[in-house]
PDB file with SEQRES, HELIX, SHEET and CRYST1 records, atoms N, CA, C and O in Angstrom:
SEQRES   1 A   78  UNK UNK UNK UNK UNK UNK UNK UNK UNK UNK UNK UNK UNK          
SEQRES   2 A   78  UNK UNK UNK UNK UNK UNK UNK UNK UNK UNK UNK UNK UNK          
SEQRES   3 A   78  UNK UNK UNK UNK UNK UNK UNK UNK UNK UNK UNK UNK UNK          
SEQRES   4 A   78  UNK UNK UNK UNK UNK UNK UNK UNK UNK UNK UNK UNK UNK          
SEQRES   5 A   78  UNK UNK UNK UNK UNK UNK UNK UNK UNK UNK UNK UNK UNK          
SEQRES   6 A   78  UNK UNK UNK UNK UNK UNK UNK UNK UNK UNK UNK UNK UNK          
HELIX    1 AA1 UNK A   16  UNK A   23  1                                   8    
HELIX    2 AA2 UNK A   50  UNK A   61  1                                  12    
SHEET    1 AA1 4 UNK A  29  UNK A  34  0                                        
SHEET    2 AA1 4 UNK A  41  UNK A  47 -1                                        
SHEET    3 AA1 4 UNK A   3  UNK A  11 -1                                        
SHEET    4 AA1 4 UNK A  66  UNK A  73 -1                                        
CRYST1    1.000    1.000    1.000  90.00  90.00  90.00 P 1           1          
ATOM      1  N   UNK A   1     -11.537 -14.701  -8.255  1.00  0.00           N  
ATOM      2  CA  UNK A   1     -10.148 -14.977  -8.550  1.00  0.00           C  
ATOM      3  C   UNK A   1      -9.270 -14.120  -7.631  1.00  0.00           C  
ATOM      4  O   UNK A   1      -9.449 -12.904  -7.568  1.00  0.00           O  
ATOM      5  N   UNK A   2      -8.336 -14.734  -6.929  1.00  0.00           N  
ATOM      6  CA  UNK A   2      -7.468 -13.967  -6.017  1.00  0.00           C  
ATOM      7  C   UNK A   2      -6.646 -12.914  -6.757  1.00  0.00           C  
ATOM      8  O   UNK A   2      -6.303 -13.081  -7.928  1.00  0.00           O  
ATOM      9  N   UNK A   3      -6.343 -11.846  -6.059  1.00  0.00           N  
ATOM     10  CA  UNK A   3      -5.560 -10.749  -6.612  1.00  0.00           C  
ATOM     11  C   UNK A   3      -4.290 -10.602  -5.796  1.00  0.00           C  
ATOM     12  O   UNK A   3      -4.332 -10.590  -4.566  1.00  0.00           O  
ATOM     13  N   UNK A   4      -3.161 -10.489  -6.484  1.00  0.00           N  
ATOM     14  CA  UNK A   4      -1.878 -10.199  -5.854  1.00  0.00           C  
ATOM     15  C   UNK A   4      -1.480  -8.797  -6.291  1.00  0.00           C  
ATOM     16  O   UNK A   4      -1.665  -8.413  -7.445  1.00  0.00           O  
ATOM     17  N   UNK A   5      -0.926  -8.037  -5.343  1.00  0.00           N  
ATOM     18  CA  UNK A   5      -0.565  -6.653  -5.669  1.00  0.00           C  
ATOM     19  C   UNK A   5       0.608  -6.196  -4.818  1.00  0.00           C  
ATOM     20  O   UNK A   5       0.925  -6.781  -3.783  1.00  0.00           O  
ATOM     21  N   UNK A   6       1.237  -5.133  -5.292  1.00  0.00           N  
ATOM     22  CA  UNK A   6       2.250  -4.422  -4.522  1.00  0.00           C  
ATOM     23  C   UNK A   6       1.646  -3.091  -4.098  1.00  0.00           C  
ATOM     24  O   UNK A   6       1.014  -2.400  -4.897  1.00  0.00           O  
ATOM     25  N   UNK A   7       1.845  -2.742  -2.843  1.00  0.00           N  
ATOM     26  CA  UNK A   7       1.422  -1.438  -2.338  1.00  0.00           C  
ATOM     27  C   UNK A   7       2.686  -0.709  -1.912  1.00  0.00           C  
ATOM     28  O   UNK A   7       3.378  -1.134  -0.987  1.00  0.00           O  
ATOM     29  N   UNK A   8       2.979   0.384  -2.591  1.00  0.00           N  
ATOM     30  CA  UNK A   8       4.173   1.174  -2.313  1.00  0.00           C  
ATOM     31  C   UNK A   8       3.817   2.264  -1.314  1.00  0.00           C  
ATOM     32  O   UNK A   8       2.799   2.940  -1.455  1.00  0.00           O  
ATOM     33  N   UNK A   9       4.664   2.429  -0.307  1.00  0.00           N  
ATOM     34  CA  UNK A   9       4.379   3.359   0.776  1.00  0.00           C  
ATOM     35  C   UNK A   9       5.427   4.452   0.888  1.00  0.00           C  
ATOM     36  O   UNK A   9       6.626   4.186   0.802  1.00  0.00           O  
ATOM     37  N   UNK A  10       4.967   5.687   1.080  1.00  0.00           N  
ATOM     38  CA  UNK A  10       5.817   6.775   1.558  1.00  0.00           C  
ATOM     39  C   UNK A  10       5.424   6.971   3.015  1.00  0.00           C  
ATOM     40  O   UNK A  10       4.240   7.058   3.341  1.00  0.00           O  
ATOM     41  N   UNK A  11       6.426   7.039   3.892  1.00  0.00           N  
ATOM     42  CA  UNK A  11       6.170   7.028   5.331  1.00  0.00           C  
ATOM     43  C   UNK A  11       6.726   8.262   6.026  1.00  0.00           C  
ATOM     44  O   UNK A  11       7.704   8.860   5.578  1.00  0.00           O  
ATOM     45  N   UNK A  12       6.088   8.629   7.125  1.00  0.00           N  
ATOM     46  CA  UNK A  12       6.711   9.531   8.095  1.00  0.00           C  
ATOM     47  C   UNK A  12       7.780   8.704   8.797  1.00  0.00           C  
ATOM     48  O   UNK A  12       7.710   7.476   8.776  1.00  0.00           O  
ATOM     49  N   UNK A  13       8.760   9.340   9.413  1.00  0.00           N  
ATOM     50  CA  UNK A  13       9.759   8.558  10.154  1.00  0.00           C  
ATOM     51  C   UNK A  13       9.091   7.691  11.227  1.00  0.00           C  
ATOM     52  O   UNK A  13       8.296   8.178  12.030  1.00  0.00           O  
ATOM     53  N   UNK A  14       9.428   6.407  11.222  1.00  0.00           N  
ATOM     54  CA  UNK A  14       8.867   5.454  12.176  1.00  0.00           C  
ATOM     55  C   UNK A  14       9.877   4.313  12.324  1.00  0.00           C  
ATOM     56  O   UNK A  14      10.443   3.858  11.330  1.00  0.00           O  
ATOM     57  N   UNK A  15      10.106   3.849  13.546  1.00  0.00           N  
ATOM     58  CA  UNK A  15      10.990   2.687  13.711  1.00  0.00           C  
ATOM     59  C   UNK A  15      10.415   1.469  12.972  1.00  0.00           C  
ATOM     60  O   UNK A  15       9.201   1.271  12.949  1.00  0.00           O  
ATOM     61  N   UNK A  16      11.280   0.666  12.378  1.00  0.00           N  
ATOM     62  CA  UNK A  16      10.860  -0.484  11.586  1.00  0.00           C  
ATOM     63  C   UNK A  16      10.009  -1.443  12.417  1.00  0.00           C  
ATOM     64  O   UNK A  16       9.033  -1.994  11.907  1.00  0.00           O  
ATOM     65  N   UNK A  17      10.361  -1.652  13.687  1.00  0.00           N  
ATOM     66  CA  UNK A  17       9.580  -2.585  14.511  1.00  0.00           C  
ATOM     67  C   UNK A  17       8.155  -2.071  14.733  1.00  0.00           C  
ATOM     68  O   UNK A  17       7.223  -2.871  14.811  1.00  0.00           O  
ATOM     69  N   UNK A  18       7.972  -0.761  14.836  1.00  0.00           N  
ATOM     70  CA  UNK A  18       6.616  -0.208  14.984  1.00  0.00           C  
ATOM     71  C   UNK A  18       5.811  -0.379  13.700  1.00  0.00           C  
ATOM     72  O   UNK A  18       4.619  -0.686  13.744  1.00  0.00           O  
ATOM     73  N   UNK A  19       6.465  -0.178  12.557  1.00  0.00           N  
ATOM     74  CA  UNK A  19       5.806  -0.404  11.266  1.00  0.00           C  
ATOM     75  C   UNK A  19       5.375  -1.859  11.162  1.00  0.00           C  
ATOM     76  O   UNK A  19       4.235  -2.154  10.804  1.00  0.00           O  
ATOM     77  N   UNK A  20       6.288  -2.758  11.476  1.00  0.00           N  
ATOM     78  CA  UNK A  20       5.996  -4.192  11.413  1.00  0.00           C  
ATOM     79  C   UNK A  20       4.821  -4.555  12.314  1.00  0.00           C  
ATOM     80  O   UNK A  20       3.916  -5.278  11.897  1.00  0.00           O  
ATOM     81  N   UNK A  21       4.835  -4.059  13.538  1.00  0.00           N  
ATOM     82  CA  UNK A  21       3.744  -4.349  14.475  1.00  0.00           C  
ATOM     83  C   UNK A  21       2.404  -3.830  13.958  1.00  0.00           C  
ATOM     84  O   UNK A  21       1.387  -4.514  14.082  1.00  0.00           O  
ATOM     85  N   UNK A  22       2.394  -2.639  13.386  1.00  0.00           N  
ATOM     86  CA  UNK A  22       1.150  -2.052  12.885  1.00  0.00           C  
ATOM     87  C   UNK A  22       0.588  -2.836  11.705  1.00  0.00           C  
ATOM     88  O   UNK A  22      -0.629  -2.943  11.555  1.00  0.00           O  
ATOM     89  N   UNK A  23       1.468  -3.389  10.862  1.00  0.00           N  
ATOM     90  CA  UNK A  23       1.008  -4.100   9.671  1.00  0.00           C  
ATOM     91  C   UNK A  23       0.637  -5.550   9.941  1.00  0.00           C  
ATOM     92  O   UNK A  23      -0.049  -6.169   9.127  1.00  0.00           O  
ATOM     93  N   UNK A  24       1.075  -6.108  11.069  1.00  0.00           N  
ATOM     94  CA  UNK A  24       0.783  -7.509  11.394  1.00  0.00           C  
ATOM     95  C   UNK A  24      -0.706  -7.785  11.562  1.00  0.00           C  
ATOM     96  O   UNK A  24      -1.136  -8.932  11.445  1.00  0.00           O  
ATOM     97  N   UNK A  25      -1.486  -6.766  11.831  1.00  0.00           N  
ATOM     98  CA  UNK A  25      -2.928  -6.997  12.030  1.00  0.00           C  
ATOM     99  C   UNK A  25      -3.684  -7.204  10.715  1.00  0.00           C  
ATOM    100  O   UNK A  25      -4.889  -7.452  10.722  1.00  0.00           O  
ATOM    101  N   UNK A  26      -2.975  -7.100   9.592  1.00  0.00           N  
ATOM    102  CA  UNK A  26      -3.584  -7.299   8.281  1.00  0.00           C  
ATOM    103  C   UNK A  26      -3.054  -8.597   7.678  1.00  0.00           C  
ATOM    104  O   UNK A  26      -1.965  -8.598   7.102  1.00  0.00           O  
ATOM    105  N   UNK A  27      -3.793  -9.703   7.793  1.00  0.00           N  
ATOM    106  CA  UNK A  27      -3.290 -10.999   7.312  1.00  0.00           C  
ATOM    107  C   UNK A  27      -3.060 -11.059   5.799  1.00  0.00           C  
ATOM    108  O   UNK A  27      -2.312 -11.916   5.328  1.00  0.00           O  
ATOM    109  N   UNK A  28      -3.679 -10.180   5.044  1.00  0.00           N  
ATOM    110  CA  UNK A  28      -3.477 -10.204   3.593  1.00  0.00           C  
ATOM    111  C   UNK A  28      -2.142  -9.578   3.177  1.00  0.00           C  
ATOM    112  O   UNK A  28      -1.731  -9.710   2.024  1.00  0.00           O  
ATOM    113  N   UNK A  29      -1.464  -8.898   4.107  1.00  0.00           N  
ATOM    114  CA  UNK A  29      -0.114  -8.399   3.823  1.00  0.00           C  
ATOM    115  C   UNK A  29       0.840  -9.554   4.058  1.00  0.00           C  
ATOM    116  O   UNK A  29       1.035  -9.988   5.193  1.00  0.00           O  
ATOM    117  N   UNK A  30       1.429 -10.048   2.990  1.00  0.00           N  
ATOM    118  CA  UNK A  30       2.303 -11.227   3.068  1.00  0.00           C  
ATOM    119  C   UNK A  30       3.756 -10.869   3.327  1.00  0.00           C  
ATOM    120  O   UNK A  30       4.494 -11.664   3.908  1.00  0.00           O  
ATOM    121  N   UNK A  31       4.179  -9.676   2.900  1.00  0.00           N  
ATOM    122  CA  UNK A  31       5.542  -9.243   3.201  1.00  0.00           C  
ATOM    123  C   UNK A  31       5.624  -7.725   3.142  1.00  0.00           C  
ATOM    124  O   UNK A  31       4.819  -7.056   2.494  1.00  0.00           O  
ATOM    125  N   UNK A  32       6.627  -7.206   3.844  1.00  0.00           N  
ATOM    126  CA  UNK A  32       6.918  -5.774   3.841  1.00  0.00           C  
ATOM    127  C   UNK A  32       8.426  -5.626   3.717  1.00  0.00           C  
ATOM    128  O   UNK A  32       9.181  -6.191   4.507  1.00  0.00           O  
ATOM    129  N   UNK A  33       8.857  -4.866   2.726  1.00  0.00           N  
ATOM    130  CA  UNK A  33      10.283  -4.631   2.513  1.00  0.00           C  
ATOM    131  C   UNK A  33      10.561  -3.135   2.590  1.00  0.00           C  
ATOM    132  O   UNK A  33       9.882  -2.335   1.946  1.00  0.00           O  
ATOM    133  N   UNK A  34      11.560  -2.767   3.378  1.00  0.00           N  
ATOM    134  CA  UNK A  34      12.025  -1.385   3.425  1.00  0.00           C  
ATOM    135  C   UNK A  34      13.009  -1.224   2.264  1.00  0.00           C  
ATOM    136  O   UNK A  34      13.899  -2.053   2.075  1.00  0.00           O  
ATOM    137  N   UNK A  35      12.841  -0.148   1.489  1.00  0.00           N  
ATOM    138  CA  UNK A  35      13.651   0.038   0.287  1.00  0.00           C  
ATOM    139  C   UNK A  35      14.250   1.442   0.256  1.00  0.00           C  
ATOM    140  O   UNK A  35      13.846   2.321   1.018  1.00  0.00           O  
ATOM    141  N   UNK A  36      15.209   1.636  -0.628  1.00  0.00           N  
ATOM    142  CA  UNK A  36      15.792   2.958  -0.824  1.00  0.00           C  
ATOM    143  C   UNK A  36      15.089   3.652  -1.984  1.00  0.00           C  
ATOM    144  O   UNK A  36      14.405   3.015  -2.784  1.00  0.00           O  
ATOM    145  N   UNK A  37      15.268   4.947  -2.059  1.00  0.00           N  
ATOM    146  CA  UNK A  37      14.690   5.699  -3.169  1.00  0.00           C  
ATOM    147  C   UNK A  37      13.489   6.505  -2.741  1.00  0.00           C  
ATOM    148  O   UNK A  37      13.317   6.820  -1.563  1.00  0.00           O  
ATOM    149  N   UNK A  38      12.654   6.838  -3.718  1.00  0.00           N  
ATOM    150  CA  UNK A  38      11.485   7.679  -3.486  1.00  0.00           C  
ATOM    151  C   UNK A  38      10.456   7.030  -2.573  1.00  0.00           C  
ATOM    152  O   UNK A  38       9.771   7.717  -1.814  1.00  0.00           O  
ATOM    153  N   UNK A  39      10.348   5.721  -2.644  1.00  0.00           N  
ATOM    154  CA  UNK A  39       9.396   4.944  -1.843  1.00  0.00           C  
ATOM    155  C   UNK A  39      10.143   4.406  -0.632  1.00  0.00           C  
ATOM    156  O   UNK A  39      11.324   4.070  -0.726  1.00  0.00           O  
ATOM    157  N   UNK A  40       9.457   4.324   0.507  1.00  0.00           N  
ATOM    158  CA  UNK A  40      10.095   3.850   1.737  1.00  0.00           C  
ATOM    159  C   UNK A  40       9.896   2.360   1.991  1.00  0.00           C  
ATOM    160  O   UNK A  40      10.772   1.701   2.551  1.00  0.00           O  
ATOM    161  N   UNK A  41       8.736   1.824   1.576  1.00  0.00           N  
ATOM    162  CA  UNK A  41       8.439   0.413   1.834  1.00  0.00           C  
ATOM    163  C   UNK A  41       7.537  -0.120   0.728  1.00  0.00           C  
ATOM    164  O   UNK A  41       6.767   0.622   0.118  1.00  0.00           O  
ATOM    165  N   UNK A  42       7.652  -1.433   0.483  1.00  0.00           N  
ATOM    166  CA  UNK A  42       6.803  -2.108  -0.496  1.00  0.00           C  
ATOM    167  C   UNK A  42       6.141  -3.287   0.195  1.00  0.00           C  
ATOM    168  O   UNK A  42       6.807  -4.136   0.787  1.00  0.00           O  
ATOM    169  N   UNK A  43       4.820  -3.325   0.108  1.00  0.00           N  
ATOM    170  CA  UNK A  43       4.049  -4.441   0.645  1.00  0.00           C  
ATOM    171  C   UNK A  43       3.658  -5.368  -0.494  1.00  0.00           C  
ATOM    172  O   UNK A  43       3.305  -4.913  -1.582  1.00  0.00           O  
ATOM    173  N   UNK A  44       3.721  -6.657  -0.242  1.00  0.00           N  
ATOM    174  CA  UNK A  44       3.158  -7.647  -1.168  1.00  0.00           C  
ATOM    175  C   UNK A  44       1.887  -8.145  -0.500  1.00  0.00           C  
ATOM    176  O   UNK A  44       1.924  -8.622   0.634  1.00  0.00           O  
ATOM    177  N   UNK A  45       0.756  -8.035  -1.202  1.00  0.00           N  
ATOM    178  CA  UNK A  45      -0.523  -8.418  -0.614  1.00  0.00           C  
ATOM    179  C   UNK A  45      -1.246  -9.436  -1.483  1.00  0.00           C  
ATOM    180  O   UNK A  45      -1.102  -9.444  -2.706  1.00  0.00           O  
ATOM    181  N   UNK A  46      -2.025 -10.295  -0.831  1.00  0.00           N  
ATOM    182  CA  UNK A  46      -2.881 -11.270  -1.503  1.00  0.00           C  
ATOM    183  C   UNK A  46      -4.295 -11.098  -0.957  1.00  0.00           C  
ATOM    184  O   UNK A  46      -4.534 -11.254   0.241  1.00  0.00           O  
ATOM    185  N   UNK A  47      -5.235 -10.770  -1.860  1.00  0.00           N  
ATOM    186  CA  UNK A  47      -6.627 -10.551  -1.473  1.00  0.00           C  
ATOM    187  C   UNK A  47      -7.540 -11.346  -2.398  1.00  0.00           C  
ATOM    188  O   UNK A  47      -7.106 -11.861  -3.428  1.00  0.00           O  
ATOM    189  N   UNK A  48      -8.799 -11.437  -2.018  1.00  0.00           N  
ATOM    190  CA  UNK A  48      -9.760 -12.208  -2.818  1.00  0.00           C  
ATOM    191  C   UNK A  48     -10.311 -11.443  -4.018  1.00  0.00           C  
ATOM    192  O   UNK A  48     -10.603 -12.041  -5.054  1.00  0.00           O  
ATOM    193  N   UNK A  49     -10.455 -10.125  -3.884  1.00  0.00           N  
ATOM    194  CA  UNK A  49     -11.057  -9.352  -4.973  1.00  0.00           C  
ATOM    195  C   UNK A  49     -10.685  -7.876  -4.830  1.00  0.00           C  
ATOM    196  O   UNK A  49     -10.029  -7.477  -3.867  1.00  0.00           O  
ATOM    197  N   UNK A  50     -11.115  -7.077  -5.803  1.00  0.00           N  
ATOM    198  CA  UNK A  50     -10.756  -5.660  -5.791  1.00  0.00           C  
ATOM    199  C   UNK A  50     -11.402  -4.912  -4.626  1.00  0.00           C  
ATOM    200  O   UNK A  50     -10.841  -3.932  -4.137  1.00  0.00           O  
ATOM    201  N   UNK A  51     -12.561  -5.358  -4.181  1.00  0.00           N  
ATOM    202  CA  UNK A  51     -13.202  -4.714  -3.028  1.00  0.00           C  
ATOM    203  C   UNK A  51     -12.327  -4.885  -1.784  1.00  0.00           C  
ATOM    204  O   UNK A  51     -12.128  -3.934  -1.028  1.00  0.00           O  
ATOM    205  N   UNK A  52     -11.808  -6.091  -1.573  1.00  0.00           N  
ATOM    206  CA  UNK A  52     -10.937  -6.330  -0.424  1.00  0.00           C  
ATOM    207  C   UNK A  52      -9.645  -5.520  -0.550  1.00  0.00           C  
ATOM    208  O   UNK A  52      -9.145  -4.997   0.445  1.00  0.00           O  
ATOM    209  N   UNK A  53      -9.105  -5.414  -1.762  1.00  0.00           N  
ATOM    210  CA  UNK A  53      -7.904  -4.614  -1.977  1.00  0.00           C  
ATOM    211  C   UNK A  53      -8.180  -3.150  -1.657  1.00  0.00           C  
ATOM    212  O   UNK A  53      -7.376  -2.497  -0.993  1.00  0.00           O  
ATOM    213  N   UNK A  54      -9.299  -2.639  -2.121  1.00  0.00           N  
ATOM    214  CA  UNK A  54      -9.683  -1.260  -1.847  1.00  0.00           C  
ATOM    215  C   UNK A  54      -9.775  -1.014  -0.344  1.00  0.00           C  
ATOM    216  O   UNK A  54      -9.240  -0.024   0.156  1.00  0.00           O  
ATOM    217  N   UNK A  55     -10.446  -1.904   0.375  1.00  0.00           N  
ATOM    218  CA  UNK A  55     -10.609  -1.747   1.826  1.00  0.00           C  
ATOM    219  C   UNK A  55      -9.264  -1.817   2.553  1.00  0.00           C  
ATOM    220  O   UNK A  55      -9.020  -1.059   3.492  1.00  0.00           O  
ATOM    221  N   UNK A  56      -8.401  -2.725   2.118  1.00  0.00           N  
ATOM    222  CA  UNK A  56      -7.077  -2.844   2.733  1.00  0.00           C  
ATOM    223  C   UNK A  56      -6.284  -1.558   2.546  1.00  0.00           C  
ATOM    224  O   UNK A  56      -5.722  -1.031   3.507  1.00  0.00           O  
ATOM    225  N   UNK A  57      -6.233  -1.053   1.329  1.00  0.00           N  
ATOM    226  CA  UNK A  57      -5.468   0.161   1.059  1.00  0.00           C  
ATOM    227  C   UNK A  57      -6.064   1.346   1.806  1.00  0.00           C  
ATOM    228  O   UNK A  57      -5.333   2.199   2.309  1.00  0.00           O  
ATOM    229  N   UNK A  58      -7.376   1.400   1.880  1.00  0.00           N  
ATOM    230  CA  UNK A  58      -8.035   2.469   2.637  1.00  0.00           C  
ATOM    231  C   UNK A  58      -7.622   2.412   4.109  1.00  0.00           C  
ATOM    232  O   UNK A  58      -7.322   3.444   4.709  1.00  0.00           O  
ATOM    233  N   UNK A  59      -7.604   1.220   4.686  1.00  0.00           N  
ATOM    234  CA  UNK A  59      -7.184   1.061   6.080  1.00  0.00           C  
ATOM    235  C   UNK A  59      -5.716   1.449   6.268  1.00  0.00           C  
ATOM    236  O   UNK A  59      -5.369   2.115   7.244  1.00  0.00           O  
ATOM    237  N   UNK A  60      -4.861   1.036   5.341  1.00  0.00           N  
ATOM    238  CA  UNK A  60      -3.443   1.379   5.424  1.00  0.00           C  
ATOM    239  C   UNK A  60      -3.257   2.890   5.360  1.00  0.00           C  
ATOM    240  O   UNK A  60      -2.464   3.457   6.111  1.00  0.00           O  
ATOM    241  N   UNK A  61      -3.991   3.538   4.461  1.00  0.00           N  
ATOM    242  CA  UNK A  61      -3.872   5.006   4.324  1.00  0.00           C  
ATOM    243  C   UNK A  61      -4.284   5.742   5.581  1.00  0.00           C  
ATOM    244  O   UNK A  61      -3.843   6.870   5.803  1.00  0.00           O  
ATOM    245  N   UNK A  62      -5.119   5.135   6.410  1.00  0.00           N  
ATOM    246  CA  UNK A  62      -5.565   5.763   7.649  1.00  0.00           C  
ATOM    247  C   UNK A  62      -4.541   5.665   8.777  1.00  0.00           C  
ATOM    248  O   UNK A  62      -4.696   6.322   9.807  1.00  0.00           O  
ATOM    249  N   UNK A  63      -3.494   4.853   8.597  1.00  0.00           N  
ATOM    250  CA  UNK A  63      -2.473   4.756   9.633  1.00  0.00           C  
ATOM    251  C   UNK A  63      -1.734   6.094   9.728  1.00  0.00           C  
ATOM    252  O   UNK A  63      -1.467   6.725   8.706  1.00  0.00           O  
ATOM    253  N   UNK A  64      -1.404   6.530  10.948  1.00  0.00           N  
ATOM    254  CA  UNK A  64      -0.877   7.896  11.122  1.00  0.00           C  
ATOM    255  C   UNK A  64       0.484   8.156  10.483  1.00  0.00           C  
ATOM    256  O   UNK A  64       0.841   9.313  10.264  1.00  0.00           O  
ATOM    257  N   UNK A  65       1.237   7.130  10.184  1.00  0.00           N  
ATOM    258  CA  UNK A  65       2.579   7.323   9.631  1.00  0.00           C  
ATOM    259  C   UNK A  65       2.627   7.180   8.113  1.00  0.00           C  
ATOM    260  O   UNK A  65       3.704   7.266   7.523  1.00  0.00           O  
ATOM    261  N   UNK A  66       1.483   6.965   7.475  1.00  0.00           N  
ATOM    262  CA  UNK A  66       1.425   6.827   6.014  1.00  0.00           C  
ATOM    263  C   UNK A  66       1.225   8.201   5.382  1.00  0.00           C  
ATOM    264  O   UNK A  66       0.270   8.908   5.702  1.00  0.00           O  
ATOM    265  N   UNK A  67       2.136   8.571   4.482  1.00  0.00           N  
ATOM    266  CA  UNK A  67       2.003   9.826   3.744  1.00  0.00           C  
ATOM    267  C   UNK A  67       1.325   9.622   2.396  1.00  0.00           C  
ATOM    268  O   UNK A  67       0.540  10.460   1.952  1.00  0.00           O  
ATOM    269  N   UNK A  68       1.635   8.494   1.745  1.00  0.00           N  
ATOM    270  CA  UNK A  68       1.124   8.248   0.389  1.00  0.00           C  
ATOM    271  C   UNK A  68       1.200   6.762   0.096  1.00  0.00           C  
ATOM    272  O   UNK A  68       2.083   6.062   0.591  1.00  0.00           O  
ATOM    273  N   UNK A  69       0.258   6.286  -0.720  1.00  0.00           N  
ATOM    274  CA  UNK A  69       0.310   4.900  -1.192  1.00  0.00           C  
ATOM    275  C   UNK A  69       0.149   4.895  -2.711  1.00  0.00           C  
ATOM    276  O   UNK A  69      -0.464   5.786  -3.299  1.00  0.00           O  
ATOM    277  N   UNK A  70       0.717   3.865  -3.319  1.00  0.00           N  
ATOM    278  CA  UNK A  70       0.502   3.574  -4.740  1.00  0.00           C  
ATOM    279  C   UNK A  70       0.337   2.067  -4.850  1.00  0.00           C  
ATOM    280  O   UNK A  70       1.118   1.311  -4.273  1.00  0.00           O  
ATOM    281  N   UNK A  71      -0.666   1.632  -5.580  1.00  0.00           N  
ATOM    282  CA  UNK A  71      -0.961   0.208  -5.686  1.00  0.00           C  
ATOM    283  C   UNK A  71      -0.809  -0.260  -7.121  1.00  0.00           C  
ATOM    284  O   UNK A  71      -1.286   0.384  -8.055  1.00  0.00           O  
ATOM    285  N   UNK A  72      -0.133  -1.395  -7.282  1.00  0.00           N  
ATOM    286  CA  UNK A  72       0.017  -2.020  -8.603  1.00  0.00           C  
ATOM    287  C   UNK A  72      -0.442  -3.465  -8.500  1.00  0.00           C  
ATOM    288  O   UNK A  72       0.130  -4.255  -7.749  1.00  0.00           O  
ATOM    289  N   UNK A  73      -1.481  -3.806  -9.260  1.00  0.00           N  
ATOM    290  CA  UNK A  73      -1.988  -5.172  -9.304  1.00  0.00           C  
ATOM    291  C   UNK A  73      -1.098  -5.985 -10.243  1.00  0.00           C  
ATOM    292  O   UNK A  73      -0.781  -5.547 -11.349  1.00  0.00           O  
ATOM    293  N   UNK A  74      -0.704  -7.163  -9.791  1.00  0.00           N  
ATOM    294  CA  UNK A  74       0.133  -8.044 -10.601  1.00  0.00           C  
ATOM    295  C   UNK A  74      -0.745  -8.719 -11.643  1.00  0.00           C  
ATOM    296  O   UNK A  74      -1.727  -9.373 -11.292  1.00  0.00           O  
ATOM    297  N   UNK A  75      -0.406  -8.572 -12.922  1.00  0.00           N  
ATOM    298  CA  UNK A  75      -1.204  -9.191 -13.984  1.00  0.00           C  
ATOM    299  C   UNK A  75      -0.534 -10.424 -14.575  1.00  0.00           C  
ATOM    300  O   UNK A  75      -1.191 -11.258 -15.198  1.00  0.00           O  
ATOM    301  N   UNK A  76       0.785 -10.538 -14.376  1.00  0.00           N  
ATOM    302  CA  UNK A  76       1.505 -11.681 -14.917  1.00  0.00           C  
ATOM    303  C   UNK A  76       2.850 -11.818 -14.216  1.00  0.00           C  
ATOM    304  O   UNK A  76       3.424 -10.832 -13.754  1.00  0.00           O  
ATOM    305  N   UNK A  77       3.336 -13.028 -14.143  1.00  0.00           N  
ATOM    306  CA  UNK A  77       4.682 -13.295 -13.602  1.00  0.00           C  
ATOM    307  C   UNK A  77       5.599 -13.625 -14.786  1.00  0.00           C  
ATOM    308  O   UNK A  77       5.176 -14.260 -15.751  1.00  0.00           O  
ATOM    309  N   UNK A  78       6.858 -13.186 -14.698  1.00  0.00           N  
ATOM    310  CA  UNK A  78       7.789 -13.519 -15.790  1.00  0.00           C  
ATOM    311  C   UNK A  78       9.031 -14.186 -15.238  1.00  0.00           C  
ATOM    312  O   UNK A  78       9.931 -14.541 -15.999  1.00  0.00           O  
TER     313      UNK A  78                                                      
END                                                                             
């Protein structure tokens, strides 16, 4: 069963176009929004299973401009 999730990112300073270019290599990232507040960006991702989600988040955390990630799996739409 496919999994949809939000991945919240805290970032080192990076130009938005560089962030966008770095994330384009991950086809399961469907959107990236820059936001205000404690979190710098929110990714919406669609993956096949929790293993794929784990691997994606692990890869994202390895990017040099990522300080922290938090992942929330979507369980229902309202």
